[in-house]
C-alpha positions in Angstrom: 0.1 0.0 -0.1 1.2 3.4 -0.7 0.1 6.3 1.8 1.8 9.4 1.0 1.8 12.0 3.5 1.5 15.2 1.8 4.2 18.0 2.2 2.2 21.3 2.7 5.5 22.9 4.3 3.6 23.9 7.5 3.8 20.6 9.2 5.4 18.2 11.6 5.8 15.6 9.3 8.3 13.5 11.1 5.9 12.8 14.0 2.8 12.0 11.9 5.1 9.6 9.6 6.7 7.8 13.0 3.1 7.2 14.3 2.4 5.6 10.6 5.9 3.6 10.6 5.0 2.5 14.6 1.7 0.6 13.0 3.9 -1.1 10.1 3.5 1.5 7.4 6.1 2.7 5.3 5.1 6.4 4.4 6.5 8.5 1.3 6.3 12.0 2.4 6.1 14.1 -1.0 4.6 17.4 -2.6 4.7 15.6 -6.2 1.8 15.8 -8.3 2.3 12.0 -9.8 3.1 10.6 -6.5 0.1 12.4 -4.7 -2.1 11.2 -7.3 -1.2 7.3 -7.8 -1.1 6.9 -3.7 -3.3 4.5 -2.2 -3.9 6.7 0.8 -3.6 10.2 1.7 -2.8 12.2 4.5 -2.8 15.9 5.1 -1.5 17.2 8.2 -0.7 21.0 9.4 0.2 23.4 11.8 -0.1 26.8 12.3 -1.7 29.6 9.9 -4.4 29.0 7.8 -3.6 31.4 5.1 0.0 30.4 4.5 -0.5 26.8 4.4 -3.1 27.6 1.7 -0.6 29.9 0.1 2.3 26.9 -0.1 -1.0 24.2 -1.5 -1.3 26.7 -4.1 2.9 27.5 -4.5 3.0 23.6 -5.0 0.2 23.7 -7.7 -1.8 21.0 -5.1 -5.4 22.6 -5.2 -6.6 20.6 -8.4 -5.2 17.9 -7.8 -6.6 17.6 -4.3 -10.0 18.2 -5.3 -10.1 15.4 -7.6 -8.5 12.7 -5.3 -11.1 9.8 -4.9 -8.9 7.6 -2.3 -9.2 7.9 1.4 -7.4 11.2 2.3 -7.0 12.5 6.2 -6.7 15.8 7.4 -5.0 16.0 11.0 -5.5 19.6 12.7 -5.0 22.6 10.2 -5.0 19.9 7.9 -8.7 18.7 8.8 -9.3 22.6 8.7 -8.2 23.0 4.9 -10.6 20.4 3.6 -13.4 22.8 4.4 -15.1 25.9 1.8 -13.9 28.7 3.8 -11.5 29.2 6.7 -11.3 32.2 9.3 -8.2 33.6 10.8 -7.4 37.0 12.4 -10.9 38.2 10.7 -9.8 37.1 7.4 -11.6 34.5 5.5 -9.8 32.4 3.0 -10.7 29.8 0.6 -10.0 26.0 1.4 -9.9 23.0 -0.9 -13.8 22.6 -0.5 -14.2 18.9 -0.2 -16.3 19.2 2.8 -19.1 21.7 3.2 -18.8 24.2 5.9 -16.8 27.3 7.5 -14.3 26.9 10.1 -14.2 29.8 12.5 -13.1 31.0 16.0 -13.8 28.6 19.1 -16.3 29.8 21.2 -14.6 29.2 24.4 -16.8 31.0 26.2 -14.6 31.7 29.7 -11.9 29.2 28.8 -8.6 30.0 27.8 -8.0 30.0 24.0 -6.2 28.2 22.3 -7.7 24.6 23.0 -4.9 22.9 24.4 -4.3 19.5 25.6 -6.3 16.1 26.2 -10.3 16.4 26.0 -13.2 13.7 25.2 -14.3 12.7 22.0 -18.1 11.6 21.7 -18.6 9.4 18.7 -21.9 10.0 17.0 -22.2 7.5 14.2 -20.5 4.2 12.9 -17.7 4.0 10.7 -14.7 1.7 10.5 -12.4 5.2 11.2 -14.1 5.0 14.3 -13.5 1.4 15.4 -12.9 0.7 19.0 -13.0 4.7 19.8 -15.5 4.9 22.8 -17.1 7.9 24.0 -15.1 9.6 26.4 -12.0 8.5 25.5 -9.3 11.4 25.3 -7.1 12.9 22.8 -4.9 15.6 22.1 -6.2 18.9 20.8 -4.1 22.4 19.8 -6.3 24.6 18.2 -8.0 28.3 18.5 -10.2 27.5 15.5 -12.8 24.7 14.8 -15.6 23.7 12.3 -19.1 23.6 14.1 -21.5 20.3 14.2 -23.0 19.5 11.0 -24.4 16.4 9.0 -20.4 15.0 8.5 -19.4 15.0 12.0 -18.5 11.7 13.1 -17.2 12.4 16.4 -17.7 16.1 18.6 -15.6 17.8 21.3 -16.6 20.5 24.0 -14.7 22.9 24.7 -17.0 26.1 26.0 -19.2 25.1 23.3 -19.3 21.4 20.9 -17.4 21.9 17.9 -16.2 18.9 15.3 -13.5 16.4 16.2 -13.7 14.1 13.5 -15.1 14.6 10.0 -16.0 12.7 7.2 -17.6 13.0 3.5 -17.4 10.3 1.4 -13.6 9.5 0.9 -12.5 12.5 2.7 -12.3 12.6 6.6 -10.2 14.7 9.1 -9.4 14.6 13.0 -9.2 18.1 14.9 -6.8 16.8 17.1 -3.2 15.1 16.5 -3.6 11.7 16.4 0.0 11.2 16.4 0.1 12.4 20.1 -2.9 11.2 20.9 -1.7 7.7 22.8 -3.4 4.5 22.0 -6.5 6.3 20.8 -4.4 8.4 17.8 -2.8 5.1 16.9 -6.0 3.1 16.8 -7.3 5.9 14.6 -4.4 5.6 12.6 -4.7 1.9 12.3 -8.1 2.1 11.3 -7.2 4.7 8.6 -4.8 2.0 7.2 -7.3 -0.6 7.1 -9.9 1.2 5.3 -10.8 -0.4 1.9 
């Protein structure tokens, strides 16, 4: 199986790669169009600022390729947010990849500090193989100030002042707002589930 981690130029690629290697996979890190297009599965990681990430993706001429992929693709943290139609950051609204309908905005944390940083509980809302052996109350590790509201595509929710989407899916496109590569057993199980998707 050809697992490709997409090099957006704004992610800790090594930690994601090591997490898959611990599961016996041999991922390739690449920003080459042909390598991405011919992969069996794709991972879109990301950290930092959304405008910078989308600028990198456009500069690398990857937008049209990512809009056309039919194989399973998993976005992680900012990588998940980039899958949506639009993203808000610093008062600016930018265009995302448009693979999942919706808008990513600032978290409504109420009286809680922002960013949302640390361990928090997942609440699965549906059955899907990506969530195999993931139970309500399982903990994952989050670091983010922006998030997607709950929608018909939410597979698992989390609450930090207000509820938001922790895992999303539309057809072959999936995303985790948290960092599975830093989420111990739960994160490893989700990555394992992704590898086993048919």
